[in-house]
C-alpha positions in Angstrom: -22.1 1.3 -10.9 -21.7 4.9 -12.6 -20.9 5.5 -15.7 -17.3 6.6 -14.7 -17.1 2.4 -13.5 -14.6 0.9 -15.1 -14.0 0.5 -19.2 -16.3 -2.4 -20.7 -15.0 -5.7 -21.3 -15.4 -5.0 -24.9 -13.2 -1.8 -24.8 -10.5 -3.1 -22.5 -9.8 -6.2 -25.2 -9.7 -3.4 -27.8 -7.1 -1.5 -26.2 -5.1 -4.5 -25.3 -5.0 -6.0 -29.1 -4.4 -2.7 -30.3 -1.6 -1.9 -27.8 0.1 -5.1 -26.9 3.4 -3.4 -28.0 5.4 -4.1 -24.7 6.6 -7.7 -25.8 10.1 -9.1 -24.6 13.0 -7.4 -24.3 14.0 -9.3 -27.7 11.4 -7.7 -29.9 12.3 -4.1 -28.2 15.7 -4.7 -28.0 18.6 -4.9 -25.3 17.4 -2.9 -21.9 19.7 0.0 -21.4 19.0 3.2 -19.0 18.8 4.8 -23.0 16.0 1.8 -23.7 14.4 0.9 -19.9 11.8 -1.2 -19.4 8.2 0.0 -19.7 7.0 -0.9 -16.1 3.3 0.3 -14.9 2.3 -0.1 -11.1 -0.5 0.4 -9.5 0.9 1.8 -6.2 3.0 4.9 -5.4 4.7 1.4 -3.0 5.1 -0.6 -5.8 6.0 2.1 -8.1 8.9 2.9 -5.6 9.9 -0.7 -5.0 10.5 -1.2 -8.8 12.6 1.4 -9.0 14.8 0.4 -5.8 15.3 -2.5 -7.8 15.5 -1.4 -11.2 17.3 1.4 -11.1 17.8 3.4 -14.2 17.0 0.0 -16.1 13.2 1.0 -15.3 11.1 3.5 -16.7 7.7 3.2 -14.2 4.6 5.1 -14.8 2.5 4.8 -11.4 -1.0 5.1 -11.7 -1.7 6.2 -8.4 -0.2 9.2 -7.1 -0.1 10.8 -3.4 -3.3 10.5 -1.5 -4.9 8.4 -4.1 -7.1 5.4 -2.6 -6.7 2.1 -4.5 -9.5 0.4 -3.0 -11.7 2.9 -5.1 -9.2 3.8 -8.0 -11.1 3.7 -11.3 -8.9 3.0 -14.3 -9.1 5.4 -17.1 -8.6 4.4 -21.2 -5.5 6.1 -20.6 -4.3 3.5 -18.1 -5.6 0.6 -20.0 -3.5 1.7 -23.1 -0.5 2.4 -20.9 -0.4 -0.9 -19.4 -0.8 -2.7 -23.0 1.8 -0.8 -24.0 4.4 -2.0 -21.1 6.7 -4.3 -21.0 5.7 -5.1 -17.2 2.6 -4.7 -15.5 2.9 -4.7 -11.5 -0.2 -4.7 -9.2 -0.5 -5.7 -5.3 -3.2 -8.3 -5.8 -5.8 -9.4 -3.0 -8.3 -7.3 -4.2 -6.1 -3.8 -2.9 -7.1 -2.5 -6.6 -10.8 -3.7 -6.5 -11.7 -2.2 -9.5 -9.1 -3.3 -11.8 -8.8 -7.0 -10.8 -11.1 -7.6 -14.0 -8.6 -5.9 -16.3 -5.5 -7.3 -14.6 -7.1 -10.9 -15.5 -7.7 -10.1 -19.2 -3.9 -8.8 -19.4 -2.5 -12.1 -18.0 -5.6 -13.9 -20.8 -3.8 -11.9 -23.2 -0.4 -12.9 -22.4 0.8 -9.8 -20.9 3.5 -9.6 -18.3 1.4 -9.2 -15.7 2.3 -9.7 -11.8 0.8 -9.0 -8.5 3.7 -8.6 -5.6 1.3 -10.7 -3.1 1.4 -13.8 -5.4 4.3 -15.0 -4.0 3.5 -14.7 0.0 2.5 -17.7 1.7 -1.2 -18.5 2.9 0.1 -18.7 6.3 1.4 -15.2 6.5 -1.5 -13.4 5.4 -3.9 -11.9 7.6 -7.6 -13.0 7.0 -10.1 -10.3 5.5 -13.2 -9.3 8.0 -14.8 -7.6 4.8 -14.7 -10.3 2.7 -14.5 -14.0 3.8 -12.7 -15.4 0.9 -9.4 -13.2 0.7 -7.3 -11.7 2.9 -6.0 -8.4 4.1 -3.8 -7.1 1.1 -1.8 -4.5 3.1 1.3 -6.1 3.3 3.2 -3.0 2.7 2.8 -2.4 6.6 4.8 -5.6 7.2 8.9 -4.8 6.3 9.2 -8.2 6.8 7.0 -9.5 3.9 7.8 -6.0 1.8 11.5 -8.0 1.7 9.6 -11.0 0.0 8.0 -8.4 -2.7 11.4 -7.2 -3.1 13.0 -10.4 -4.2 10.2 -11.3 -6.3 10.2 -8.1 -8.3 14.1 -8.9 -9.0 13.2 -12.4 -10.4 10.4 -10.6 -12.6 12.8 -8.3 -13.5 15.4 -11.0 -14.2 13.0 -12.8 -16.0 12.2 -9.8 -18.1 15.6 -8.8 -19.0 17.5 -11.8 -18.6 20.9 -10.3 -19.8 21.4 -8.3 -16.3 19.1 -10.6 -14.3 22.5 -10.5 -11.4 22.3 -6.8 -11.8 18.2 -7.0 -10.6 19.1 -9.7 -8.1 21.9 -8.6 -6.5 19.9 -5.1 -6.1 16.9 -7.2 -4.6 19.3 -8.0 -2.2 20.4 -5.2 -1.0 17.5 -3.6 -0.8 15.8 -6.3 1.0 18.8 -5.9 4.0 17.7 -1.9 4.0 14.2 -3.4 4.6 16.2 -5.3 7.6 17.7 -2.5 8.6 14.9 -0.6 8.5 12.5 -3.3 10.8 15.1 -3.3 13.9 15.0 0.8 14.0 11.4 0.7 13.8 11.4 -2.4 16.6 13.6 0.0 18.4 11.3 3.1 18.2 7.9 1.4 18.8 9.7 0.0 22.2 9.2 3.6 23.3 5.2 3.7 23.9 4.2 2.8 27.2 2.3 -0.4 27.4 -1.5 0.9 27.7 -1.0 3.1 25.0 -0.3 0.3 22.4 -3.5 1.2 20.9 -3.7 2.1 17.3 -6.4 3.9 16.0 -6.9 4.6 12.1 -9.3 5.8 9.7 -9.9 2.3 8.2 -8.4 -0.8 9.0 -5.1 -1.0 7.0 -2.6 -1.4 9.6 -3.1 -4.7 10.8 0.2 -6.3 9.5 1.6 -3.3 11.3 0.2 -3.9 14.5 1.5 -7.6 14.0 4.5 -6.4 13.2 5.0 -4.0 16.4 2.9 -5.4 19.1 0.0 -3.2 19.0 -3.5 -3.6 19.1 -4.9 -1.9 15.7 -8.4 -0.8 15.1 -10.2 1.2 12.0 -13.1 3.0 11.6 -13.8 1.7 8.4 -12.6 -2.1 7.4 -9.9 -2.8 5.5 -11.8 -1.6 2.4 -13.1 2.2 2.6 -15.5 1.1 -0.2 -17.3 -0.3 2.6 -18.1 2.9 4.5 -17.9 3.4 8.1 -21.6 4.4 10.2 -23.2 5.8 13.1 -22.9 2.9 15.1 -19.0 2.5 13.7 -18.6 5.7 15.2 -20.3 5.6 18.1 -18.9 1.8 19.4 -15.1 3.2 18.4 -15.8 6.9 20.6 -16.9 4.7 23.3 -14.0 2.1 23.0 -11.7 5.1 23.4 -13.4 7.1 26.1 -13.3 3.9 28.2 -9.9 2.9 27.7 -9.0 6.8 27.3 -6.8 6.1 23.9 -4.5 9.3 24.0 -4.7 9.6 20.5 -5.7 8.4 17.1 -4.6 9.2 13.3 -6.0 9.9 10.1 -4.8 8.5 6.7 -3.1 11.0 3.7 -5.4 8.8 1.5 -8.9 9.0 3.5 -10.9 11.6 4.3 -10.3 13.3 8.3 -13.8 13.4 8.9 -14.8 10.2 10.1 -12.0 10.1 12.9 -12.8 14.2 13.8 -16.4 12.6 14.4 -15.4 10.1 16.1 -13.5 12.5 18.3 -16.0 14.7 18.7 -18.0 11.6 20.0 -15.1 10.9 22.4 -15.4 14.2 23.6 -19.2 13.9 24.2 -18.5 11.1 26.5 -16.2 13.4 28.7 -12.4 12.4 27.5 -10.4 14.5 24.9 -8.5 12.1 22.6 -6.1 13.6 20.6 -5.4 13.9 16.9 -2.0 12.6 16.5 -1.1 13.3 13.2 -1.1 12.0 9.3 -0.6 8.6 8.7 0.7 7.3 4.9 -1.4 4.4 4.3 -2.1 3.3 1.3 -0.3 6.1 -0.9 3.5 7.7 -0.3 4.0 11.3 0.4 4.3 13.7 -2.7 7.5 14.0 -4.5 11.1 15.8 -2.5 9.1 15.0 0.4 10.3 13.3 3.9 7.4 10.3 2.6 7.8 10.0 -0.8 10.0 6.3 -0.5 8.6 3.4 1.2 11.4 3.8 3.4 10.8 6.9 4.0 6.8 6.3 4.5 7.7 3.5 7.6 10.1 6.2 8.9 7.6 9.1 9.0 4.6 6.7 10.5 6.1 5.4 13.2 7.9 8.8 13.9 4.2 10.0 14.1 2.7 7.0 16.1 5.6 7.0 18.5 4.8 10.2 19.5 1.4 10.2 19.3 1.1 7.2 21.9 4.0 8.5 24.1 4.2 11.8 24.4 3.7 13.6 27.5 0.8 15.6 26.8 -0.9 12.1 25.6 0.2 9.8 27.8 -0.6 11.5 31.1 -4.4 11.8 30.5 
């Protein structure tokens, strides 16, 4: 545990006590575009979700920007201070923000308005974590149907935070949930283009389990569900053997994880006499930079689907 690891409990408590200025909408005045709900969100997907539902009645501070790995993220003193002063804090849960779990618990105990978007997902709909026997796969956003549930939950959270505009938030959530239904239908049609023998998705880490379940793909990651557990030479060798034996046409790197692991697998596959391709970059644990095609959740899903379909169904790869 390095000196950069999370702030001490005493310091966190001090920041919470000195910074508890968020309070209720009654204490802070009526919510309006000029006086929006101050929201701190951990991942870029959650920040986008809150903006989609809250519109101009929320001001969202996203802690983790493009290319940031939430599994390894270390909260700064500034992060804790921002959360302590916020009206609402939204995080993923299921140990995605592994190093921040204790902070969220302390904030909850101090009475702050803290919510995990996974809290409303039935356990039966969650995938087991192969890394941690007492937890589940936290990457629920890869299934648009589960993200719909998170959307409706955020509508309720905003409605409870600002009861004056409760109907507005719930209507916005329902509208956006409908957009996600359309997205799922589009993605299902696109993914059906991948030949049956090529329907294996290999990525930097095991984040796409919900995506595979939603779109009928076998999914294999070089690293486990959490990138805190590094891949070893045995992992590289085992995955390379699988790719070579099954002649998987393409593998994919992720925007928030170094490509070195997948590149090492490719070299090992080539040493076995098969030239697997790098099919492109997928957005796994973070959206792309603002102003790009994948800077929203919908854009991210469209980008990932397009990249996967191209990599696994193009003539150049499917003929190998």
